[in-house]
Structure formats: structure tokens, C-alpha cells
C-alpha positions, 0 to 999 in steps of 0.5 A: 697082541696077536695070538701065536699059531701053534701046532703040537706034534701028535702021539695019541698013545701017550698023554703028553699032548693033552698035558701040554695043551692043559699046561698052556691053557692054564696060563691066563697071560697067554692066549694061542691058536692051535692047529693040531689034530687032537684025538677027540677030533681026528682027521678022516679019509685016505692017508694022502688026504689026512697028510694033506690036511696036516700039511695045511695045518703046519703051513698055517702055524708059526711054531711047531711044538714037539713033545720030546719024550723017548716015545717020540723016537718011535713015532713015524707020524711025528717024524713026518710032522718034523719033516713038514715043519722043516720044509716050511722053515717052521721053528720046532720047540722040543718040550722035554716032559717033566721028570724025563730021564731020557728024551727022544733023539728027535730033539736034534731037529729042534730049533730050541729045547725047553723043559716042561715049565709053562713059562719056558714054553711060552717064552720060546713060543713068543721068541719064534711066533 
């Protein structure tokens, strides 16, 4: 089986990104390729060069995961990543953080919204990848 190629939206101020990667990595039945830009391996260069690299990563992926905590509403970079995903017709899966009472208004851009459960996230990725 081919490994799904995913891009996880960025919000390094919050640890949702790391938690989501850890959750997916912990599933022995699910293997994936990630094209995101983690804080441990940031992109450098001009704003134009960085966004060009992110655009390439999103164009390569099959699915974009959006961590849908309320903080995402205020992230300009997440909004820009959503715009890129939409321009490439990439499905966007919004993942609602565990225990969240409110979510980002950006979930309205999602192809599908799932809860913070590995099985739900993996199933959604498999539906679109």
C-alpha cells in the first residue's frame, strides 16, 4: 500500500502540530509521508522563497491536515496554507483538538471535520489520499 502524503498546517506557538504527529506516528497500522515544516527544521530565506517552498510541499501532498483549535483562526500562515491547498484542490481535513469547546472558524474550509482520535484521522486520510 502506498504511504499517504500529508501536509500538516503550522502553528508552532501551540503544540497541536507535535501532538498530531505523535498521535499518527503511534499507529503501527498506519504509515505516512509528511511534507510539513516542523519547528525543528524550519525554512530559511526571503518570505517569497519560504512560501514558494511551502507551496511545493502542499502541491506534493495528497491531503492537508488543519489543526482546528481556536488559535488557528488568528494565524495568517494557516490561512495562507488553506488558500494554497484550495488552489491545488487538495482535500483539507480539520482535526478538532481533544476536549476543545470551541474550534477555529477555519473549519468551514475543510472537506471533512474529525475529532482528535487516531482512528478517525487515519480513516479520513485514507478516504482522500
